[in-house]
Biotite code that builds the C-alpha atoms (Angstrom):
import biotite.structure as struc

atoms = struc.array([
    struc.Atom([-10.570, 11.144, 43.734], chain_id="A", res_id=1, res_name="MET", atom_name="CA", element="C"),
    struc.Atom([-7.664, 12.209, 41.542], chain_id="A", res_id=2, res_name="GLN", atom_name="CA", element="C"),
    struc.Atom([-8.139, 12.142, 37.752], chain_id="A", res_id=3, res_name="LYS", atom_name="CA", element="C"),
    struc.Atom([-5.704, 9.822, 35.950], chain_id="A", res_id=4, res_name="PRO", atom_name="CA", element="C"),
    struc.Atom([-3.084, 11.679, 33.901], chain_id="A", res_id=5, res_name="PRO", atom_name="CA", element="C"),
    struc.Atom([-3.378, 11.935, 30.120], chain_id="A", res_id=6, res_name="ASP", atom_name="CA", element="C"),
    struc.Atom([-0.508, 10.160, 28.410], chain_id="A", res_id=7, res_name="VAL", atom_name="CA", element="C"),
    struc.Atom([0.816, 10.918, 24.938], chain_id="A", res_id=8, res_name="THR", atom_name="CA", element="C"),
    struc.Atom([2.668, 7.968, 23.447], chain_id="A", res_id=9, res_name="ALA", atom_name="CA", element="C"),
    struc.Atom([4.052, 6.827, 20.143], chain_id="A", res_id=10, res_name="ARG", atom_name="CA", element="C"),
    struc.Atom([2.319, 3.514, 19.498], chain_id="A", res_id=11, res_name="ALA", atom_name="CA", element="C"),
    struc.Atom([3.197, 0.637, 17.177], chain_id="A", res_id=12, res_name="GLU", atom_name="CA", element="C"),
    struc.Atom([-0.047, -1.217, 16.489], chain_id="A", res_id=13, res_name="LEU", atom_name="CA", element="C"),
    struc.Atom([-1.459, -4.013, 14.400], chain_id="A", res_id=14, res_name="THR", atom_name="CA", element="C"),
    struc.Atom([-5.187, -3.520, 13.891], chain_id="A", res_id=15, res_name="VAL", atom_name="CA", element="C"),
    struc.Atom([-7.975, -5.213, 11.962], chain_id="A", res_id=16, res_name="PHE", atom_name="CA", element="C"),
    struc.Atom([-10.105, -2.967, 9.739], chain_id="A", res_id=17, res_name="VAL", atom_name="CA", element="C"),
    struc.Atom([-13.238, -4.173, 7.980], chain_id="A", res_id=18, res_name="SER", atom_name="CA", element="C"),
    struc.Atom([-13.090, -4.137, 4.197], chain_id="A", res_id=19, res_name="ARG", atom_name="CA", element="C"),
    struc.Atom([-16.508, -2.480, 4.369], chain_id="A", res_id=20, res_name="HIS", atom_name="CA", element="C"),
    struc.Atom([-15.537, 0.332, 6.746], chain_id="A", res_id=21, res_name="ALA", atom_name="CA", element="C"),
    struc.Atom([-16.595, 3.760, 5.483], chain_id="A", res_id=22, res_name="PRO", atom_name="CA", element="C"),
    struc.Atom([-13.888, 6.096, 4.208], chain_id="A", res_id=23, res_name="GLY", atom_name="CA", element="C"),
    struc.Atom([-10.356, 5.225, 3.235], chain_id="A", res_id=24, res_name="ASP", atom_name="CA", element="C"),
    struc.Atom([-7.855, 2.972, 5.005], chain_id="A", res_id=25, res_name="LEU", atom_name="CA", element="C"),
    struc.Atom([-6.368, 5.758, 7.156], chain_id="A", res_id=26, res_name="ARG", atom_name="CA", element="C"),
    struc.Atom([-9.843, 6.794, 8.344], chain_id="A", res_id=27, res_name="GLU", atom_name="CA", element="C"),
    struc.Atom([-10.720, 3.178, 9.148], chain_id="A", res_id=28, res_name="GLY", atom_name="CA", element="C"),
    struc.Atom([-7.524, 2.659, 11.151], chain_id="A", res_id=29, res_name="VAL", atom_name="CA", element="C"),
    struc.Atom([-7.897, 5.979, 12.973], chain_id="A", res_id=30, res_name="THR", atom_name="CA", element="C"),
    struc.Atom([-11.491, 5.148, 13.914], chain_id="A", res_id=31, res_name="GLU", atom_name="CA", element="C"),
    struc.Atom([-10.481, 1.671, 15.157], chain_id="A", res_id=32, res_name="ARG", atom_name="CA", element="C"),
    struc.Atom([-7.836, 3.213, 17.441], chain_id="A", res_id=33, res_name="ILE", atom_name="CA", element="C"),
    struc.Atom([-10.186, 5.995, 18.629], chain_id="A", res_id=34, res_name="ARG", atom_name="CA", element="C"),
    struc.Atom([-12.639, 3.362, 19.842], chain_id="A", res_id=35, res_name="ARG", atom_name="CA", element="C"),
    struc.Atom([-10.133, 1.908, 22.302], chain_id="A", res_id=36, res_name="VAL", atom_name="CA", element="C"),
    struc.Atom([-11.204, 2.778, 25.842], chain_id="A", res_id=37, res_name="GLU", atom_name="CA", element="C"),
    struc.Atom([-9.447, 5.893, 27.080], chain_id="A", res_id=38, res_name="GLY", atom_name="CA", element="C"),
    struc.Atom([-8.120, 7.099, 23.709], chain_id="A", res_id=39, res_name="VAL", atom_name="CA", element="C"),
    struc.Atom([-8.632, 10.848, 23.440], chain_id="A", res_id=40, res_name="ILE", atom_name="CA", element="C"),
    struc.Atom([-6.741, 11.674, 20.247], chain_id="A", res_id=41, res_name="ARG", atom_name="CA", element="C"),
    struc.Atom([-4.969, 9.943, 17.345], chain_id="A", res_id=42, res_name="VAL", atom_name="CA", element="C"),
    struc.Atom([-2.538, 11.830, 15.140], chain_id="A", res_id=43, res_name="ARG", atom_name="CA", element="C"),
    struc.Atom([0.553, 11.365, 12.950], chain_id="A", res_id=44, res_name="ASP", atom_name="CA", element="C"),
    struc.Atom([-0.727, 8.037, 11.635], chain_id="A", res_id=45, res_name="LEU", atom_name="CA", element="C"),
    struc.Atom([1.733, 6.153, 9.423], chain_id="A", res_id=46, res_name="ASP", atom_name="CA", element="C"),
    struc.Atom([0.601, 2.944, 7.707], chain_id="A", res_id=47, res_name="VAL", atom_name="CA", element="C"),
    struc.Atom([3.579, 0.679, 7.033], chain_id="A", res_id=48, res_name="HIS", atom_name="CA", element="C"),
    struc.Atom([2.075, -2.764, 6.512], chain_id="A", res_id=49, res_name="GLY", atom_name="CA", element="C"),
    struc.Atom([-1.080, -4.209, 4.998], chain_id="A", res_id=50, res_name="LEU", atom_name="CA", element="C"),
    struc.Atom([-2.227, -7.819, 4.733], chain_id="A", res_id=51, res_name="ARG", atom_name="CA", element="C"),
    struc.Atom([-5.600, -8.516, 3.142], chain_id="A", res_id=52, res_name="PRO", atom_name="CA", element="C"),
    struc.Atom([-7.890, -11.118, 4.681], chain_id="A", res_id=53, res_name="GLY", atom_name="CA", element="C"),
    struc.Atom([-11.240, -12.506, 3.648], chain_id="A", res_id=54, res_name="LEU", atom_name="CA", element="C"),
    struc.Atom([-13.354, -9.974, 5.581], chain_id="A", res_id=55, res_name="ASN", atom_name="CA", element="C"),
    struc.Atom([-10.845, -7.499, 6.927], chain_id="A", res_id=56, res_name="ASP", atom_name="CA", element="C"),
    struc.Atom([-7.433, -5.957, 6.459], chain_id="A", res_id=57, res_name="LEU", atom_name="CA", element="C"),
    struc.Atom([-4.593, -6.418, 8.928], chain_id="A", res_id=58, res_name="THR", atom_name="CA", element="C"),
    struc.Atom([-2.775, -3.101, 9.127], chain_id="A", res_id=59, res_name="VAL", atom_name="CA", element="C"),
    struc.Atom([0.523, -2.260, 10.826], chain_id="A", res_id=60, res_name="ASP", atom_name="CA", element="C"),
    struc.Atom([0.669, 1.392, 11.890], chain_id="A", res_id=61, res_name="VAL", atom_name="CA", element="C"),
    struc.Atom([2.600, 3.851, 13.958], chain_id="A", res_id=62, res_name="THR", atom_name="CA", element="C"),
    struc.Atom([0.597, 6.677, 15.525], chain_id="A", res_id=63, res_name="ALA", atom_name="CA", element="C"),
    struc.Atom([0.791, 9.237, 18.277], chain_id="A", res_id=64, res_name="THR", atom_name="CA", element="C"),
    struc.Atom([-2.067, 8.642, 20.708], chain_id="A", res_id=65, res_name="VAL", atom_name="CA", element="C"),
    struc.Atom([-3.251, 10.537, 23.741], chain_id="A", res_id=66, res_name="THR", atom_name="CA", element="C"),
    struc.Atom([-4.844, 8.144, 26.206], chain_id="A", res_id=67, res_name="ILE", atom_name="CA", element="C"),
    struc.Atom([-6.216, 8.297, 29.728], chain_id="A", res_id=68, res_name="ARG", atom_name="CA", element="C"),
    struc.Atom([-5.625, 5.194, 31.865], chain_id="A", res_id=69, res_name="PRO", atom_name="CA", element="C"),
    struc.Atom([-8.812, 3.176, 32.319], chain_id="A", res_id=70, res_name="ALA", atom_name="CA", element="C"),
    struc.Atom([-11.048, 3.889, 35.322], chain_id="A", res_id=71, res_name="ASP", atom_name="CA", element="C"),
    struc.Atom([-10.380, 1.619, 38.229], chain_id="A", res_id=72, res_name="GLY", atom_name="CA", element="C"),
    struc.Atom([-6.706, 1.347, 37.423], chain_id="A", res_id=73, res_name="SER", atom_name="CA", element="C"),
    struc.Atom([-4.011, 2.041, 39.959], chain_id="A", res_id=74, res_name="ASP", atom_name="CA", element="C"),
    struc.Atom([-2.279, 4.413, 37.512], chain_id="A", res_id=75, res_name="ARG", atom_name="CA", element="C"),
    struc.Atom([-3.561, 7.606, 39.111], chain_id="A", res_id=76, res_name="ARG", atom_name="CA", element="C"),
    struc.Atom([-0.333, 9.585, 39.201], chain_id="A", res_id=77, res_name="SER", atom_name="CA", element="C"),
    struc.Atom([2.210, 10.563, 36.569], chain_id="A", res_id=78, res_name="ALA", atom_name="CA", element="C"),
    struc.Atom([4.918, 8.661, 38.443], chain_id="A", res_id=79, res_name="ALA", atom_name="CA", element="C"),
    struc.Atom([3.034, 5.374, 38.192], chain_id="A", res_id=80, res_name="SER", atom_name="CA", element="C"),
    struc.Atom([2.258, 5.416, 34.440], chain_id="A", res_id=81, res_name="VAL", atom_name="CA", element="C"),
    struc.Atom([4.430, 3.094, 32.396], chain_id="A", res_id=82, res_name="ASP", atom_name="CA", element="C"),
    struc.Atom([4.747, 2.068, 28.766], chain_id="A", res_id=83, res_name="GLU", atom_name="CA", element="C"),
    struc.Atom([3.675, -1.527, 29.406], chain_id="A", res_id=84, res_name="ALA", atom_name="CA", element="C"),
    struc.Atom([0.387, -0.358, 30.934], chain_id="A", res_id=85, res_name="ALA", atom_name="CA", element="C"),
    struc.Atom([-0.316, 1.973, 27.995], chain_id="A", res_id=86, res_name="VAL", atom_name="CA", element="C"),
    struc.Atom([0.459, -0.804, 25.512], chain_id="A", res_id=87, res_name="ALA", atom_name="CA", element="C"),
    struc.Atom([-1.760, -3.240, 27.423], chain_id="A", res_id=88, res_name="GLU", atom_name="CA", element="C"),
    struc.Atom([-4.681, -0.798, 27.422], chain_id="A", res_id=89, res_name="GLN", atom_name="CA", element="C"),
    struc.Atom([-4.295, -0.269, 23.673], chain_id="A", res_id=90, res_name="LEU", atom_name="CA", element="C"),
    struc.Atom([-4.013, -4.021, 23.031], chain_id="A", res_id=91, res_name="ALA", atom_name="CA", element="C"),
    struc.Atom([-7.245, -4.612, 24.975], chain_id="A", res_id=92, res_name="ASP", atom_name="CA", element="C"),
    struc.Atom([-9.153, -2.625, 22.337], chain_id="A", res_id=93, res_name="GLY", atom_name="CA", element="C"),
    struc.Atom([-11.483, -4.461, 19.978], chain_id="A", res_id=94, res_name="PHE", atom_name="CA", element="C"),
    struc.Atom([-9.715, -5.108, 16.686], chain_id="A", res_id=95, res_name="GLY", atom_name="CA", element="C"),
    struc.Atom([-6.233, -4.457, 18.055], chain_id="A", res_id=96, res_name="VAL", atom_name="CA", element="C"),
    struc.Atom([-3.980, -7.471, 17.616], chain_id="A", res_id=97, res_name="LYS", atom_name="CA", element="C"),
    struc.Atom([-0.689, -6.057, 18.905], chain_id="A", res_id=98, res_name="ARG", atom_name="CA", element="C"),
    struc.Atom([0.462, -2.877, 20.644], chain_id="A", res_id=99, res_name="ALA", atom_name="CA", element="C"),
    struc.Atom([3.712, -1.392, 21.891], chain_id="A", res_id=100, res_name="ALA", atom_name="CA", element="C"),
    struc.Atom([4.085, 2.127, 23.272], chain_id="A", res_id=101, res_name="ALA", atom_name="CA", element="C"),
    struc.Atom([6.786, 4.665, 24.010], chain_id="A", res_id=102, res_name="THR", atom_name="CA", element="C"),
    struc.Atom([5.648, 7.466, 26.300], chain_id="A", res_id=103, res_name="ILE", atom_name="CA", element="C"),
    struc.Atom([6.384, 10.952, 24.977], chain_id="A", res_id=104, res_name="GLU", atom_name="CA", element="C"),
    struc.Atom([4.678, 13.021, 27.677], chain_id="A", res_id=105, res_name="SER", atom_name="CA", element="C"),
    struc.Atom([2.378, 12.825, 30.682], chain_id="A", res_id=106, res_name="ILE", atom_name="CA", element="C"),
    struc.Atom([-0.074, 15.602, 31.550], chain_id="A", res_id=107, res_name="ASP", atom_name="CA", element="C"),
    struc.Atom([-1.231, 15.271, 35.150], chain_id="A", res_id=108, res_name="ASP", atom_name="CA", element="C"),
    struc.Atom([-3.249, 18.501, 34.962], chain_id="A", res_id=109, res_name="GLY", atom_name="CA", element="C"),
    struc.Atom([-0.874, 20.530, 37.132], chain_id="A", res_id=110, res_name="ARG", atom_name="CA", element="C"),
    struc.Atom([0.395, 23.710, 35.520], chain_id="A", res_id=111, res_name="ARG", atom_name="CA", element="C"),
])
């Protein structure tokens, strides 16, 4: 079985972060994104919106994420990976309210 390609994308996300999360806001947001299934790396995080709630903070961010399509998906080749699928996988993460993605690169392991 072929391994799904790793995808690096610039993601626009709205995430919920607990007010009681350890560390600062950037660490809380980064950890929330890292917990999304398939996310390998989060970098270049830019916080550009913050709305306080009773128990959590709603944070708008832009980040570069490296993600592997979820197991069982039909996205097993670089040619079949698309931005909508990456955004959907990110949006399926716990605490992620909204996601949009622009693919920057796809690494299918062939060099």
